N, C-alpha and C positions, 0 to 999 in steps of 0.2 A: 503493499499500501505506499504510495505516495502522501506525503501531505504538504500544506503550503502555507503561509504564511499568510495574511489580511492581503498582500499584496499582489498574491500569486506567483511569489519568486519559491523553488521546491525550498524544502527547510531543508538544512543540513548539507549542503552544495551547490556548485556551481548550475544556470539554466542550460540545458543540454540543447542541441542542436536542432535544427527545423528541415526535415526534409520529410518529401512524401514517397508515397509509394506510386507505382506506375499506374495508377487508377483500376485496378483488376478491383472486380469485387473478392473478397475471401470465400470459400465452398462454405458448405452448410446448410444449415437451415434457413429461410426466409420468414420476416416475419410476416404477420397476415396484412394484406394492403392497406396501409390506414389512410383516415382520409386527413390532407392539409386543406380544407375548406378555408382556413385562416387566411393562407396562402393565396392572393388574387391571380388568376392566370395561370396555376399549377394543375396538372392530371395527378388524380389520384395516387399513382402508385410512383410519380417524380420524384427523386431528391432534390431537396432545395439548400439553398445555400445556411449552415447552421445559425449564421448570425440575423438572420432573415424571422427563422423561430425565435431565437432569445429576445426581439424588442418589445415581445408581450409574454405575460405569467404562461405555462404550461396549461391545457386546457385541462377541465377536471375527468374528463374522460380518457388519459393517457397515464403511462407510466416513466414517458424520457422520450426523448429521439435516440434511435439508435445514428450512431455518427461513423462516416467514412472519409479519412482521407483523401482528396482527387484533384492530383495538381495542386496541391497546394493552399487549398480551400477543404471545408471539413462539411461534408455534406451529409443531410439526415433526413431521416425518415420517423416520424410518431411512431410510438408499440401504444399501441389502445391497452385499456386495460384489459379486455375480454380476448385478447392476442394470448401468443404462447409463453408460460409463465416464466420459462426461462430464457435468459440473453442467447441469442444464438452464438456459436462455438465462433471465436475469432473475433467477434463483435462488439462494439461499446456501446452502450446504455448512458446517455447521458441523462441527469432530473435537477431540475433546479427548484430552488423557492424564494421567495420575497424573504429577505433578512431584516428588513425596515430602514429606514434611512438611504435609498436609494442603493442599498448593498443589495448581493443575490449570493445564496449558498447554493456550490453544485456539486455534484457528486458523481461519480462513474464507477460504472461496474462490467466489468470483464467478462463474457462467456466463456469457457473452457468442455471439454469434454465433458468430464463429471461432475462440473457446478458452476457456478455462477459468484464470483468475487467481488469485492470492495476491490478497485483500482485506486482511486484519488480522491480527496475532498480537499476542496476550496472553501474556505468560507469568506463571509464577509467580501464578494468581490463587487469591484465600482462598474457602471458603464458597461458598453461592449466588452465583454468576458471571453469572448471567443479565441481572442490571441495568445491568451494564457492556458487554455486547456491544450491550444494544439500541440504543442510538443509532446506531452505527455501520450493524446490521440494517436500521433502518426507513430512515434516509436513503437509504442505496444504495440499496434497493429503492425508494421513490420516485423519486430520479434517473434508475434504470436504466428508471423506466415513463416518467418525463417526455420523456428522450430518444427512448424506443422510438415513443412519441406525434408528438413533433417529425418526426420522421423520414417516419413515415406520411402527415402532413401533407402535410412537403415532396416526398415521393415523388408524392404527388397534386395537388401547384401545379404539377410541371411537366410530367405526362402532358398 
């Protein structure tokens, strides 16, 4: 789990470099087609930039937004309350709640093969906080993809 201070900096170390994956969608389960009706001009199954969704509080009928780094931006789709109970493997679910005084508390959960784990907590972020969470989301997504590839290669070598 990564903890951040109130300014969005990782506690106990320098900020990691920002990189983005090649825009490929990780395999695994897809969440149910969430409604993005609050985002004008988008299809119901099309991801939108996370910063578009964070301008307003999360709707009451969602658990958060499944985010994917694509060419330096965080693209997101809502994960409805009536959707799957677990975060799809390799995907990150961001949830945010108002913390008063124009601040937002953000949490991230990572879907793994056997569980869903708390990945990070960013308390009391101000303004457009998507840039604060981008390095963690991008790096964890890339790390998960690399570990998954290494597992597949090892499985094939041992067969």
